[in-house]
ROSE-418357 format. One line per 4 residues: for each residue z, y, x of N, C-alpha, C. Coordinates in steps of 0.05 Angstrom, whole numbers, padded with zeros to 5 digits. Example, Ala and Ser with C-alpha at 12.3 -4.5 7.8 and 13.67 -1.06 7.14 Angstrom:
BEGIN
00156:-00114:00264:00156:-00090:00246:00156:-00066:00264 ~ 00142:-00045:00257:00143:-00021:00273:00157:00001:00258
REM end
This chain:
BEGIN
01940:03669:01482:01951:03647:01467:01960:03657:01439 ~ 01968:03682:01437:01977:03692:01411:01954:03691:01391 ~ 01930:03699:01399:01908:03699:01380:01899:03670:01373 ~ 01903:03652:01391:01895:03624:01387:01915:03610:01368
01941:03614:01371:01961:03599:01357:01972:03612:01332 ~ 01969:03638:01329:01981:03652:01306:01961:03667:01290 ~ 01968:03671:01264:01950:03684:01246:01947:03714:01252 ~ 01925:03725:01245:01920:03753:01249:01903:03763:01226
01908:03787:01217:01893:03799:01195:01896:03829:01196 ~ 01874:03843:01191:01875:03872:01190:01885:03885:01215 ~ 01880:03873:01239:01889:03885:01264:01917:03878:01271 ~ 01931:03862:01255:01958:03853:01260:01959:03824:01268
01976:03818:01288:01981:03790:01295:02008:03782:01284 ~ 02009:03760:01271:02034:03750:01258:02047:03730:01277 ~ 02069:03738:01290:02082:03722:01310:02110:03715:01300 ~ 02119:03690:01301:02146:03682:01294:02166:03697:01311
02190:03700:01301:02212:03713:01315:02215:03703:01343 ~ 02214:03677:01347:02218:03665:01374:02192:03665:01391 ~ 02170:03675:01380:02145:03677:01395:02136:03649:01405 ~ 02124:03649:01428:02114:03623:01440:02136:03604:01445
02161:03613:01449:02183:03595:01454:02190:03578:01429 ~ 02180:03586:01406:02185:03571:01381:02165:03548:01377 ~ 02144:03547:01394:02124:03525:01392:02136:03499:01402 ~ 02130:03478:01388:02138:03452:01398:02116:03440:01415
02120:03417:01426:02100:03405:01444:02073:03400:01431 ~ 02073:03397:01405:02048:03391:01391:02027:03413:01395 ~ 02036:03437:01402:02017:03459:01408:02003:03456:01435 ~ 02014:03438:01452:02005:03438:01479:01993:03411:01489
01987:03393:01470:01974:03368:01479:01949:03362:01462 ~ 01932:03346:01473:01907:03339:01460:01906:03309:01454 ~ 01887:03301:01438:01884:03273:01431:01869:03257:01452 ~ 01878:03232:01456:01864:03213:01473:01871:03185:01463
01852:03166:01464:01859:03139:01458:01874:03126:01482 ~ 01876:03141:01504:01891:03132:01528:01912:03153:01535 ~ 01933:03155:01519:01952:03177:01522:01971:03174:01546 ~ 01982:03196:01555:02002:03195:01576:02030:03205:01565
02030:03211:01539:02056:03216:01525:02055:03200:01499 ~ 02078:03190:01491:02081:03174:01467:02103:03184:01450 ~ 02103:03177:01424:02123:03185:01406:02136:03161:01392 ~ 02162:03158:01394:02175:03135:01381:02182:03140:01352
02178:03165:01343:02188:03173:01316:02168:03190:01301 ~ 02143:03182:01301:02121:03195:01285:02118:03225:01292 ~ 02121:03233:01317:02116:03260:01325:02139:03279:01326 ~ 02164:03269:01321:02187:03286:01324:02194:03292:01353
02192:03271:01370:02197:03275:01398:02175:03260:01414 ~ 02171:03268:01439:02152:03255:01456:02164:03249:01483 ~ 02155:03227:01495:02164:03220:01522:02139:03213:01538 ~ 02140:03215:01564:02118:03207:01580:02116:03177:01583
02092:03166:01584:02089:03138:01588:02085:03131:01617 ~ 02082:03151:01633:02080:03148:01662:02085:03175:01675 ~ 02086:03177:01701:02090:03202:01715:02066:03221:01710 ~ 02072:03246:01703:02051:03265:01698:02048:03283:01723
02024:03284:01733:02019:03300:01757:02017:03330:01750 ~ 02024:03346:01769:02022:03375:01765:01994:03383:01758 ~ 01991:03398:01736:01965:03407:01727:01950:03388:01709 ~ 01962:03364:01705:01949:03344:01688:01954:03351:01659
01933:03346:01643:01934:03351:01614:01953:03331:01600 ~ 01968:03341:01580:01984:03323:01564:01967:03311:01542 ~ 01967:03285:01539:01950:03271:01520:01966:03253:01502 ~ 01962:03255:01476:01976:03237:01457:01954:03224:01439
01960:03201:01428:01942:03189:01409:01952:03198:01381 ~ 01937:03217:01370:01945:03229:01344:01948:03208:01323 ~ 01933:03186:01325:01934:03165:01304:01962:03151:01303 ~ 01979:03155:01323:02005:03142:01322:02025:03158:01306
02018:03182:01298:02037:03198:01282:02024:03217:01261 ~ 01998:03217:01259:01984:03234:01239:01966:03217:01222 ~ 01963:03223:01197:01945:03208:01179:01917:03215:01187 ~ 01900:03195:01190:01872:03199:01200:01856:03218:01183
01863:03221:01157:01848:03239:01139:01855:03268:01146 ~ 01877:03273:01161:01886:03300:01167:01875:03310:01194 ~ 01863:03292:01210:01854:03300:01237:01825:03291:01242 ~ 01812:03305:01259:01785:03298:01267:01787:03286:01295
01780:03261:01298:01781:03247:01324:01753:03242:01334 ~ 01750:03248:01359:01724:03243:01372:01726:03220:01392
REM end
């Protein structure tokens, strides 16, 4: 996860002081037009829209809090 989420250059990985604990939920969900998490405040906080089953992927509709020019939606 360190190589995926953080910058690296010249054999060094640049990790924030808090490491992975410093990541907010936006690092761990994907886009879907049928989300199971929603945001009432443009991405500051998220709540579930239904019960999430163990092992189920967290899905948010990026269009509800990100400008469409900033994201690639499929």
